[in-house]
Backbone and ligand atoms as CSV (ligand in chain L), in Angstrom:
chain,resi,resn,atom,element,x,y,z
A,1,MET,N,N,0.845,-1.190,0.000
A,1,MET,CA,C,0.000,0.000,0.000
A,1,MET,C,C,0.886,1.248,0.000
A,2,PRO,N,N,0.591,2.211,-0.890
A,2,PRO,CA,C,1.444,3.409,-0.936
A,2,PRO,C,C,1.322,4.239,0.325
A,3,GLU,N,N,2.391,5.000,0.611
A,3,GLU,CA,C,2.335,5.917,1.756
A,3,GLU,C,C,1.263,6.964,1.502
A,4,PRO,N,N,0.573,7.412,2.564
A,4,PRO,CA,C,-0.397,8.487,2.361
A,4,PRO,C,C,0.302,9.757,1.883
A,5,CYS,N,N,-0.331,10.450,0.973
A,5,CYS,CA,C,0.239,11.698,0.457
A,5,CYS,C,C,0.146,12.765,1.548
A,6,PRO,N,N,1.258,13.421,1.906
A,6,PRO,CA,C,1.224,14.418,2.985
A,6,PRO,C,C,0.224,15.538,2.730
A,7,VAL,N,N,-0.012,15.868,1.482
A,7,VAL,CA,C,-0.913,16.977,1.164
A,7,VAL,C,C,-2.331,16.700,1.664
A,8,ALA,N,N,-2.726,15.441,1.670
A,8,ALA,CA,C,-4.091,15.094,2.100
A,8,ALA,C,C,-4.363,15.595,3.512
A,9,ALA,N,N,-3.356,15.520,4.355
A,9,ALA,CA,C,-3.543,15.905,5.758
A,9,ALA,C,C,-3.299,17.383,6.015
A,10,THR,N,N,-2.548,18.038,5.126
A,10,THR,CA,C,-2.124,19.409,5.435
A,10,THR,C,C,-2.836,20.486,4.626
A,11,LEU,N,N,-3.546,20.118,3.573
A,11,LEU,CA,C,-4.140,21.160,2.725
A,11,LEU,C,C,-5.073,22.072,3.510
A,12,GLY,N,N,-5.784,21.498,4.457
A,12,GLY,CA,C,-6.754,22.282,5.216
A,12,GLY,C,C,-6.158,23.398,6.041
A,13,VAL,N,N,-4.864,23.326,6.335
A,13,VAL,CA,C,-4.243,24.359,7.173
A,13,VAL,C,C,-3.197,25.170,6.416
A,14,ARG,N,N,-3.086,24.967,5.133
A,14,ARG,CA,C,-2.103,25.729,4.360
A,14,ARG,C,C,-2.614,27.132,4.063
A,15,SER,N,N,-1.685,28.055,3.905
A,15,SER,CA,C,-2.034,29.412,3.505
A,15,SER,C,C,-2.227,29.422,1.993
A,16,LEU,N,N,-3.473,29.544,1.568
A,16,LEU,CA,C,-3.787,29.496,0.139
A,16,LEU,C,C,-4.492,30.784,-0.247
A,17,ARG,N,N,-3.834,31.588,-1.060
A,17,ARG,CA,C,-4.375,32.888,-1.460
A,17,ARG,C,C,-5.067,32.768,-2.814
A,18,GLY,N,N,-6.374,32.895,-2.788
A,18,GLY,CA,C,-7.139,32.844,-4.020
A,18,GLY,C,C,-7.749,34.182,-4.348
A,19,THR,N,N,-8.787,34.160,-5.141
A,19,THR,CA,C,-9.535,35.354,-5.498
A,19,THR,C,C,-10.975,35.151,-5.047
A,20,ARG,N,N,-11.775,36.201,-5.252
A,20,ARG,CA,C,-13.195,36.063,-4.911
A,20,ARG,C,C,-13.806,34.881,-5.670
A,21,ALA,N,N,-13.339,34.667,-6.901
A,21,ALA,CA,C,-13.894,33.588,-7.731
A,21,ALA,C,C,-13.377,32.214,-7.315
A,22,THR,N,N,-12.095,32.133,-6.921
A,22,THR,CA,C,-11.540,30.813,-6.637
A,22,THR,C,C,-11.637,30.429,-5.157
A,23,SER,N,N,-11.882,31.396,-4.273
A,23,SER,CA,C,-11.903,31.086,-2.835
A,23,SER,C,C,-12.957,30.050,-2.445
A,24,PRO,N,N,-14.171,30.082,-3.034
A,24,PRO,CA,C,-15.127,29.023,-2.668
A,24,PRO,C,C,-14.640,27.624,-3.044
A,25,ILE,N,N,-13.914,27.526,-4.148
A,25,ILE,CA,C,-13.375,26.219,-4.549
A,25,ILE,C,C,-12.295,25.787,-3.562
A,26,ILE,N,N,-11.440,26.735,-3.171
A,26,ILE,CA,C,-10.385,26.423,-2.201
A,26,ILE,C,C,-11.006,25.952,-0.882
A,27,LYS,N,N,-12.031,26.649,-0.447
A,27,LYS,CA,C,-12.696,26.274,0.810
A,27,LYS,C,C,-13.242,24.849,0.724
A,28,ALA,N,N,-13.874,24.523,-0.399
A,28,ALA,CA,C,-14.426,23.171,-0.574
A,28,ALA,C,C,-13.311,22.125,-0.611
A,29,LEU,N,N,-12.210,22.462,-1.263
A,29,LEU,CA,C,-11.094,21.512,-1.350
A,29,LEU,C,C,-10.445,21.285,0.013
A,30,ARG,N,N,-10.348,22.347,0.810
A,30,ARG,CA,C,-9.802,22.189,2.171
A,30,ARG,C,C,-10.631,21.169,2.956
A,31,ALA,N,N,-11.951,21.309,2.855
A,31,ALA,CA,C,-12.827,20.409,3.607
A,31,ALA,C,C,-12.772,18.984,3.064
A,32,ALA,N,N,-12.634,18.871,1.747
A,32,ALA,CA,C,-12.678,17.549,1.116
A,32,ALA,C,C,-11.327,16.838,1.138
A,33,ALA,N,N,-10.247,17.580,1.321
A,33,ALA,CA,C,-8.894,17.036,1.141
A,33,ALA,C,C,-8.651,15.698,1.831
A,34,PRO,N,N,-9.061,15.525,3.107
A,34,PRO,CA,C,-8.760,14.237,3.756
A,34,PRO,C,C,-9.537,13.061,3.168
A,35,HIS,N,N,-10.596,13.353,2.409
A,35,HIS,CA,C,-11.459,12.289,1.884
A,35,HIS,C,C,-11.161,11.948,0.424
A,36,LEU,N,N,-10.313,12.729,-0.210
A,36,LEU,CA,C,-10.000,12.518,-1.620
A,36,LEU,C,C,-8.814,11.563,-1.759
A,37,TYR,N,N,-8.696,10.994,-2.949
A,37,TYR,CA,C,-7.611,10.052,-3.230
A,37,TYR,C,C,-6.439,10.827,-3.851
A,38,TRP,N,N,-5.472,11.192,-3.002
A,38,TRP,CA,C,-4.302,11.955,-3.441
A,38,TRP,C,C,-3.256,11.005,-3.977
A,39,LYS,N,N,-2.607,11.428,-5.056
A,39,LYS,CA,C,-1.582,10.593,-5.692
A,39,LYS,C,C,-0.314,11.409,-5.921
A,40,GLN,N,N,0.749,10.679,-6.213
A,40,GLN,CA,C,2.006,11.296,-6.635
A,40,GLN,C,C,2.523,10.507,-7.827
A,41,THR,N,N,2.852,11.220,-8.895
A,41,THR,CA,C,3.294,10.564,-10.121
A,41,THR,C,C,4.739,10.104,-10.031
A,42,TYR,N,N,5.533,10.831,-9.252
A,42,TYR,CA,C,6.977,10.658,-9.324
A,42,TYR,C,C,7.529,9.876,-8.138
A,43,THR,N,N,8.764,9.415,-8.317
A,43,THR,CA,C,9.461,8.713,-7.247
A,43,THR,C,C,10.459,9.682,-6.594
A,44,GLU,N,N,10.937,9.283,-5.424
A,44,GLU,CA,C,11.933,10.098,-4.727
A,44,GLU,C,C,13.205,10.236,-5.561
A,45,ASP,N,N,13.573,9.189,-6.282
A,45,ASP,CA,C,14.766,9.268,-7.141
A,45,ASP,C,C,14.605,10.328,-8.222
A,46,GLU,N,N,13.389,10.502,-8.709
A,46,GLU,CA,C,13.160,11.454,-9.798
A,46,GLU,C,C,13.119,12.905,-9.308
A,47,VAL,N,N,12.474,13.144,-8.174
A,47,VAL,CA,C,12.212,14.538,-7.777
A,47,VAL,C,C,12.709,14.898,-6.381
A,48,GLY,N,N,13.114,13.932,-5.603
A,48,GLY,CA,C,13.624,14.220,-4.258
A,48,GLY,C,C,12.524,14.176,-3.202
A,49,ARG,N,N,12.962,13.953,-1.952
A,49,ARG,CA,C,12.015,13.829,-0.834
A,49,ARG,C,C,11.278,15.146,-0.547
A,50,ASP,N,N,12.005,16.263,-0.620
A,50,ASP,CA,C,11.376,17.555,-0.314
A,50,ASP,C,C,10.200,17.822,-1.251
A,51,PHE,N,N,10.382,17.484,-2.512
A,51,PHE,CA,C,9.304,17.685,-3.484
A,51,PHE,C,C,8.110,16.803,-3.124
A,52,LEU,N,N,8.367,15.540,-2.822
A,52,LEU,CA,C,7.259,14.623,-2.528
A,52,LEU,C,C,6.508,15.021,-1.260
A,53,ASP,N,N,7.215,15.655,-0.324
A,53,ASP,CA,C,6.554,16.089,0.914
A,53,ASP,C,C,5.597,17.256,0.672
A,54,GLU,N,N,5.770,17.926,-0.452
A,54,GLU,CA,C,5.017,19.157,-0.710
A,54,GLU,C,C,4.246,19.116,-2.027
A,55,TYR,N,N,3.930,17.924,-2.485
A,55,TYR,CA,C,3.284,17.802,-3.790
A,55,TYR,C,C,2.268,16.669,-3.760
A,56,GLY,N,N,1.176,16.863,-4.449
A,56,GLY,CA,C,0.199,15.798,-4.612
A,56,GLY,C,C,-0.904,16.252,-5.546
A,57,TYR,N,N,-1.634,15.282,-6.064
A,57,TYR,CA,C,-2.761,15.633,-6.927
A,57,TYR,C,C,-3.911,14.667,-6.736
A,58,VAL,N,N,-5.078,15.156,-7.063
A,58,VAL,CA,C,-6.307,14.361,-7.027
A,58,VAL,C,C,-6.837,14.295,-8.445
A,59,GLU,N,N,-7.026,13.105,-8.954
A,59,GLU,CA,C,-7.624,12.956,-10.288
A,59,GLU,C,C,-9.140,12.967,-10.122
A,60,LEU,N,N,-9.740,14.091,-10.506
A,60,LEU,CA,C,-11.189,14.223,-10.345
A,60,LEU,C,C,-11.919,13.315,-11.317
A,61,PHE,N,N,-11.458,13.341,-12.577
A,61,PHE,CA,C,-12.035,12.439,-13.577
A,61,PHE,C,C,-10.925,11.998,-14.518
A,62,GLY,N,N,-11.049,10.792,-15.028
A,62,GLY,CA,C,-10.007,10.225,-15.888
A,62,GLY,C,C,-9.971,8.727,-15.702
A,63,PRO,N,N,-8.952,8.105,-16.276
A,63,PRO,CA,C,-8.868,6.637,-16.197
A,63,PRO,C,C,-8.786,6.113,-14.760
A,64,GLY,N,N,-8.201,6.905,-13.848
A,64,GLY,CA,C,-8.083,6.476,-12.455
A,64,GLY,C,C,-8.708,7.467,-11.507
A,65,GLY,N,N,-9.693,8.236,-11.986
A,65,GLY,CA,C,-10.235,9.324,-11.194
A,65,GLY,C,C,-11.433,8.940,-10.349
A,66,HIS,N,N,-11.885,9.913,-9.573
A,66,HIS,CA,C,-13.101,9.705,-8.785
A,66,HIS,C,C,-14.282,9.404,-9.709
A,67,TYR,N,N,-14.265,10.026,-10.889
A,67,TYR,CA,C,-15.227,9.712,-11.940
A,67,TYR,C,C,-14.442,9.158,-13.121
A,68,ALA,N,N,-14.875,8.018,-13.643
A,68,ALA,CA,C,-14.163,7.388,-14.754
A,68,ALA,C,C,-14.443,8.123,-16.057
A,69,SER,N,N,-13.404,8.387,-16.813
A,69,SER,CA,C,-13.546,8.969,-18.147
A,69,SER,C,C,-12.465,8.395,-19.043
A,70,ASN,N,N,-12.840,8.010,-20.242
A,70,ASN,CA,C,-11.847,7.563,-21.214
A,70,ASN,C,C,-11.659,8.598,-22.321
A,71,LYS,N,N,-12.007,9.861,-22.007
A,71,LYS,CA,C,-11.858,10.954,-22.987
A,71,LYS,C,C,-10.966,12.084,-22.478
A,72,LEU,N,N,-11.006,12.328,-21.192
A,72,LEU,CA,C,-10.330,13.476,-20.587
A,72,LEU,C,C,-9.784,13.069,-19.230
A,73,ARG,N,N,-8.833,13.880,-18.755
A,73,ARG,CA,C,-8.372,13.725,-17.370
A,73,ARG,C,C,-8.347,15.114,-16.748
A,74,GLY,N,N,-8.960,15.249,-15.590
A,74,GLY,CA,C,-8.947,16.525,-14.883
A,74,GLY,C,C,-8.479,16.308,-13.465
A,75,TYR,N,N,-7.615,17.176,-12.990
A,75,TYR,CA,C,-7.098,16.981,-11.641
A,75,TYR,C,C,-6.844,18.297,-10.925
A,76,ILE,N,N,-6.767,18.195,-9.626
A,76,ILE,CA,C,-6.341,19.279,-8.765
A,76,ILE,C,C,-4.919,18.958,-8.322
A,77,GLY,N,N,-4.022,19.903,-8.506
A,77,GLY,CA,C,-2.630,19.694,-8.101
A,77,GLY,C,C,-2.210,20.719,-7.065
A,78,PHE,N,N,-1.373,20.300,-6.142
A,78,PHE,CA,C,-0.829,21.188,-5.105
A,78,PHE,C,C,0.691,21.063,-5.104
A,79,TRP,N,N,1.357,22.228,-5.039
A,79,TRP,CA,C,2.805,22.282,-4.891
A,79,TRP,C,C,3.127,23.296,-3.807
A,80,GLY,N,N,3.930,22.928,-2.848
A,80,GLY,CA,C,4.308,23.850,-1.785
A,80,GLY,C,C,5.253,24.928,-2.289
A,81,PRO,N,N,5.569,25.923,-1.435
A,81,PRO,CA,C,6.466,27.001,-1.845
A,81,PRO,C,C,7.898,26.503,-2.033
A,82,GLY,N,N,8.629,27.209,-2.882
A,82,GLY,CA,C,10.053,26.927,-3.053
A,82,GLY,C,C,10.372,25.637,-3.771
A,83,LEU,N,N,9.473,25.178,-4.630
A,83,LEU,CA,C,9.703,23.925,-5.357
A,83,LEU,C,C,10.004,24.197,-6.827
A,84,THR,N,N,10.811,23.351,-7.398
A,84,THR,CA,C,10.985,23.333,-8.853
A,84,THR,C,C,10.405,22.033,-9.376
A,85,TYR,N,N,9.349,22.177,-10.159
A,85,TYR,CA,C,8.762,21.025,-10.849
A,85,TYR,C,C,9.497,20.971,-12.179
A,86,ASP,N,N,10.491,20.117,-12.227
A,86,ASP,CA,C,11.505,20.207,-13.273
A,86,ASP,C,C,10.956,19.897,-14.665
A,87,ARG,N,N,11.797,20.176,-15.625
A,87,ARG,CA,C,11.441,20.065,-17.045
A,87,ARG,C,C,10.885,18.668,-17.350
A,88,HIS,N,N,9.731,18.663,-17.976
A,88,HIS,CA,C,9.087,17.399,-18.331
A,88,HIS,C,C,8.219,17.622,-19.563
A,89,ASP,N,N,7.756,16.543,-20.123
A,89,ASP,CA,C,6.781,16.655,-21.204
A,89,ASP,C,C,5.842,15.467,-21.144
A,90,HIS,N,N,4.813,15.544,-21.979
A,90,HIS,CA,C,3.842,14.456,-22.091
A,90,HIS,C,C,3.124,14.617,-23.414
A,91,GLU,N,N,2.589,13.512,-23.892
A,91,GLU,CA,C,1.910,13.536,-25.189
A,91,GLU,C,C,0.632,14.372,-25.134
A,92,SER,N,N,-0.069,14.301,-24.037
A,92,SER,CA,C,-1.343,14.995,-23.911
A,92,SER,C,C,-1.175,16.514,-23.931
A,93,GLU,N,N,-2.175,17.209,-24.470
A,93,GLU,CA,C,-2.260,18.658,-24.279
A,93,GLU,C,C,-2.672,18.908,-22.829
A,94,GLU,N,N,-2.300,20.080,-22.317
A,94,GLU,CA,C,-2.549,20.365,-20.904
A,94,GLU,C,C,-2.956,21.824,-20.732
A,95,ARG,N,N,-3.886,22.064,-19.845
A,95,ARG,CA,C,-4.214,23.460,-19.496
A,95,ARG,C,C,-4.355,23.562,-17.979
A,96,TYR,N,N,-3.606,24.507,-17.411
A,96,TYR,CA,C,-3.656,24.786,-15.977
A,96,TYR,C,C,-4.556,25.979,-15.716
A,97,PHE,N,N,-5.373,25.901,-14.683
A,97,PHE,CA,C,-6.184,27.026,-14.206
A,97,PHE,C,C,-5.784,27.258,-12.747
A,98,THR,N,N,-5.231,28.415,-12.457
A,98,THR,CA,C,-4.721,28.670,-11.107
A,98,THR,C,C,-5.854,28.954,-10.133
A,99,LEU,N,N,-5.835,28.263,-9.006
A,99,LEU,CA,C,-6.827,28.490,-7.952
A,99,LEU,C,C,-6.248,29.343,-6.830
A,100,ALA,N,N,-5.003,29.061,-6.436
A,100,ALA,CA,C,-4.393,29.796,-5.322
A,100,ALA,C,C,-2.893,29.882,-5.519
A,101,GLY,N,N,-2.320,30.958,-4.964
A,101,GLY,CA,C,-0.878,31.132,-5.008
A,101,GLY,C,C,-0.402,31.573,-6.383
A,102,ASN,N,N,0.875,31.398,-6.605
A,102,ASN,CA,C,1.411,31.737,-7.921
A,102,ASN,C,C,2.595,30.831,-8.213
A,103,ALA,N,N,2.937,30.762,-9.499
A,103,ALA,CA,C,4.065,29.937,-9.942
A,103,ALA,C,C,4.543,30.472,-11.277
A,104,VAL,N,N,5.830,30.324,-11.504
A,104,VAL,CA,C,6.411,30.733,-12.777
A,104,VAL,C,C,6.418,29.521,-13.701
A,105,PHE,N,N,5.858,29.712,-14.892
A,105,PHE,CA,C,5.821,28.655,-15.895
A,105,PHE,C,C,6.799,28.987,-17.014
A,106,CYS,N,N,7.604,28.014,-17.372
A,106,CYS,CA,C,8.553,28.152,-18.478
A,106,CYS,C,C,8.286,26.986,-19.429
A,107,ALA,N,N,8.103,27.304,-20.698
A,107,ALA,CA,C,7.835,26.266,-21.685
A,107,ALA,C,C,8.572,26.598,-22.966
A,108,LYS,N,N,9.131,25.594,-23.589
A,108,LYS,CA,C,9.893,25.784,-24.829
A,108,LYS,C,C,9.011,26.466,-25.880
A,109,GLY,N,N,9.484,27.585,-26.409
A,109,GLY,CA,C,8.753,28.280,-27.455
A,109,GLY,C,C,7.689,29.240,-26.970
A,110,SER,N,N,7.524,29.362,-25.647
A,110,SER,CA,C,6.532,30.285,-25.084
A,110,SER,C,C,7.230,31.226,-24.109
A,111,PRO,N,N,6.712,32.452,-23.953
A,111,PRO,CA,C,7.317,33.349,-22.959
A,111,PRO,C,C,7.108,32.822,-21.542
A,112,ASN,N,N,8.082,33.080,-20.665
A,112,ASN,CA,C,7.898,32.723,-19.262
A,112,ASN,C,C,6.751,33.545,-18.697
A,113,LEU,N,N,6.023,32.955,-17.769
A,113,LEU,CA,C,4.825,33.626,-17.264
A,113,LEU,C,C,4.600,33.248,-15.815
A,114,MET,N,N,4.339,34.257,-14.963
A,114,MET,CA,C,3.926,33.961,-13.596
A,114,MET,C,C,2.410,33.907,-13.563
A,115,LEU,N,N,1.887,32.774,-13.179
A,115,LEU,CA,C,0.430,32.600,-13.130
A,115,LEU,C,C,-0.089,32.958,-11.751
A,116,HIS,N,N,-1.175,33.715,-11.725
A,116,HIS,CA,C,-1.868,34.097,-10.499
A,116,HIS,C,C,-3.275,33.492,-10.525
A,117,PRO,N,N,-3.946,33.484,-9.375
A,117,PRO,CA,C,-5.297,32.906,-9.342
A,117,PRO,C,C,-6.195,33.535,-10.398
A,118,GLY,N,N,-6.917,32.682,-11.097
A,118,GLY,CA,C,-7.799,33.122,-12.171
A,118,GLY,C,C,-7.133,33.108,-13.531
A,119,GLN,N,N,-5.821,32.863,-13.569
A,119,GLN,CA,C,-5.124,32.825,-14.850
A,119,GLN,C,C,-4.852,31.389,-15.274
A,120,ALA,N,N,-4.652,31.223,-16.588
A,120,ALA,CA,C,-4.486,29.881,-17.147
A,120,ALA,C,C,-3.267,29.837,-18.060
A,121,ARG,N,N,-2.785,28.631,-18.269
A,121,ARG,CA,C,-1.628,28.415,-19.160
A,121,ARG,C,C,-1.817,27.067,-19.849
A,122,SER,N,N,-1.511,27.031,-21.147
A,122,SER,CA,C,-1.627,25.782,-21.909
A,122,SER,C,C,-0.256,25.293,-22.337
A,123,HIS,N,N,-0.139,23.980,-22.454
A,123,HIS,CA,C,1.039,23.345,-23.021
A,123,HIS,C,C,0.579,22.411,-24.137
A,124,ALA,N,N,1.272,22.509,-25.259
A,124,ALA,CA,C,0.939,21.641,-26.390
A,124,ALA,C,C,1.495,20.239,-26.155
A,125,SER,N,N,1.046,19.331,-26.978
A,125,SER,CA,C,1.555,17.963,-26.909
A,125,SER,C,C,3.071,17.963,-27.071
A,126,HIS,N,N,3.749,17.323,-26.143
A,126,HIS,CA,C,5.219,17.173,-26.146
A,126,HIS,C,C,5.970,18.504,-26.038
A,127,GLN,N,N,5.336,19.556,-25.610
A,127,GLN,CA,C,6.041,20.823,-25.380
A,127,GLN,C,C,6.744,20.750,-24.018
A,128,PRO,N,N,8.067,20.747,-23.975
A,128,PRO,CA,C,8.754,20.670,-22.679
A,128,PRO,C,C,8.420,21.891,-21.815
A,129,HIS,N,N,8.205,21.661,-20.524
A,129,HIS,CA,C,7.866,22.768,-19.637
A,129,HIS,C,C,8.305,22.454,-18.216
A,130,LEU,N,N,8.434,23.496,-17.435
A,130,LEU,CA,C,8.738,23.357,-16.015
A,130,LEU,C,C,7.994,24.443,-15.255
A,131,MET,N,N,7.948,24.285,-13.943
A,131,MET,CA,C,7.224,25.230,-13.104
A,131,MET,C,C,8.013,25.446,-11.814
A,132,VAL,N,N,8.051,26.687,-11.350
A,132,VAL,CA,C,8.757,27.020,-10.104
A,132,VAL,C,C,7.801,27.767,-9.192
A,133,THR,N,N,7.673,27.309,-7.960
A,133,THR,CA,C,6.878,28.054,-6.983
A,133,THR,C,C,7.823,28.920,-6.163
A,134,LEU,N,N,7.338,30.054,-5.727
A,134,LEU,CA,C,8.186,30.997,-4.996
A,134,LEU,C,C,7.824,30.969,-3.515
A,135,ASP,N,N,7.240,32.044,-2.997
A,135,ASP,CA,C,6.999,32.124,-1.556
A,135,ASP,C,C,5.625,31.603,-1.140
A,136,GLN,N,N,4.817,31.167,-2.087
A,136,GLN,CA,C,3.460,30.699,-1.759
A,136,GLN,C,C,3.232,29.298,-2.324
A,137,PRO,N,N,2.367,28.524,-1.691
A,137,PRO,CA,C,1.936,27.277,-2.321
A,137,PRO,C,C,1.125,27.592,-3.571
A,138,PHE,N,N,1.074,26.637,-4.448
A,138,PHE,CA,C,0.350,26.792,-5.718
A,138,PHE,C,C,-0.683,25.674,-5.813
A,139,LEU,N,N,-1.922,26.078,-6.061
A,139,LEU,CA,C,-3.021,25.119,-6.189
A,139,LEU,C,C,-3.671,25.369,-7.542
A,140,ALA,N,N,-3.839,24.327,-8.326
A,140,ALA,CA,C,-4.368,24.510,-9.676
A,140,ALA,C,C,-5.299,23.364,-10.052
A,141,TYR,N,N,-6.201,23.697,-10.950
A,141,TYR,CA,C,-7.034,22.692,-11.627
A,141,TYR,C,C,-6.422,22.522,-13.005
A,142,ALA,N,N,-6.255,21.315,-13.464
A,142,ALA,CA,C,-5.644,21.093,-14.774
A,142,ALA,C,C,-6.422,20.036,-15.541
A,143,VAL,N,N,-6.383,20.173,-16.844
A,143,VAL,CA,C,-7.065,19.223,-17.729
A,143,VAL,C,C,-6.070,18.715,-18.757
A,144,TRP,N,N,-6.119,17.424,-18.979
A,144,TRP,CA,C,-5.363,16.798,-20.067
A,144,TRP,C,C,-6.369,16.309,-21.087
A,145,ARG,N,N,-6.041,16.520,-22.366
A,145,ARG,CA,C,-6.916,16.024,-23.421
A,145,ARG,C,C,-6.087,15.612,-24.630
A,146,GLY,N,N,-6.708,14.866,-25.507
A,146,GLY,CA,C,-6.043,14.416,-26.722
A,146,GLY,C,C,-5.249,13.147,-26.495
A,147,ALA,N,N,-4.524,12.741,-27.541
A,147,ALA,CA,C,-3.735,11.511,-27.462
A,147,ALA,C,C,-2.825,11.557,-26.239
A,148,GLY,N,N,-2.752,10.458,-25.530
A,148,GLY,CA,C,-1.883,10.375,-24.364
A,148,GLY,C,C,-2.484,10.927,-23.095
A,149,PHE,N,N,-3.769,11.281,-23.100
A,149,PHE,CA,C,-4.393,11.848,-21.891
A,149,PHE,C,C,-4.333,10.858,-20.728
A,150,ASP,N,N,-4.209,9.572,-21.066
A,150,ASP,CA,C,-4.160,8.554,-20.020
A,150,ASP,C,C,-2.725,8.134,-19.692
A,151,GLY,N,N,-1.744,8.885,-20.206
A,151,GLY,CA,C,-0.344,8.572,-19.937
A,151,GLY,C,C,0.181,9.315,-18.722
A,152,LEU,N,N,1.497,9.381,-18.627
A,152,LEU,CA,C,2.142,10.062,-17.505
A,152,LEU,C,C,3.196,11.030,-18.041
A,153,PRO,N,N,3.529,12.061,-17.263
A,153,PRO,CA,C,4.616,12.952,-17.682
A,153,PRO,C,C,5.956,12.216,-17.661
A,154,ARG,N,N,6.890,12.746,-18.425
A,154,ARG,CA,C,8.233,12.180,-18.485
A,154,ARG,C,C,9.224,13.269,-18.101
A,155,MET,N,N,9.971,13.036,-17.019
A,155,MET,CA,C,10.940,14.036,-16.571
A,155,MET,C,C,12.094,14.126,-17.578
A,156,MET,N,N,12.565,15.362,-17.822
A,156,MET,CA,C,13.603,15.591,-18.834
A,156,MET,C,C,14.755,16.386,-18.244
A,157,ALA,N,N,14.923,16.400,-16.938
A,157,ALA,CA,C,15.880,17.298,-16.299
A,157,ALA,C,C,17.280,17.157,-16.894
A,158,SER,N,N,17.663,15.942,-17.233
A,158,SER,CA,C,19.014,15.731,-17.724
A,158,SER,C,C,19.212,16.303,-19.132
A,159,GLN,N,N,18.097,16.644,-19.807
A,159,GLN,CA,C,18.204,17.169,-21.170
A,159,GLN,C,C,18.039,18.683,-21.200
A,160,ALA,N,N,17.897,19.323,-20.032
A,160,ALA,CA,C,17.633,20.777,-20.004
A,160,ALA,C,C,18.775,21.572,-20.597
L,1,LIG,FE,FE,2.615,19.153,-17.702
């Protein structure tokens, strides 16, 4: 049995700065966090212990989600402050919608962008990208669609 994801127990007490529009979602997620199925895609060898202690996601719908879907995958992701979610890619297209906090997104062929609550960012299929959180945790809703939506990201740190 996998270790429980630390985020499941701590989301309810984290400092999460949203907007008037995203705050009700954050409030609901805080209450639901201990009851949701939190996962981690990566191993300690890939991303380190500090990252795993401050990262987790809930697949709301998808092949392994709370609701089964064979067309799309949607998830809520959490990353603590001061993390680098290193360069990776995946076949699926991806769109992030920021709920709380902020993070800097860097993607090959796109301008770097700091996302704030209410803002979104897309990544094309196989577009390498990375994300850095600064002084705040980052909470986002994300959707994967298209070929490979049921796959996993592939870390590319050694090719940066
Ligand atoms: Fe991604």
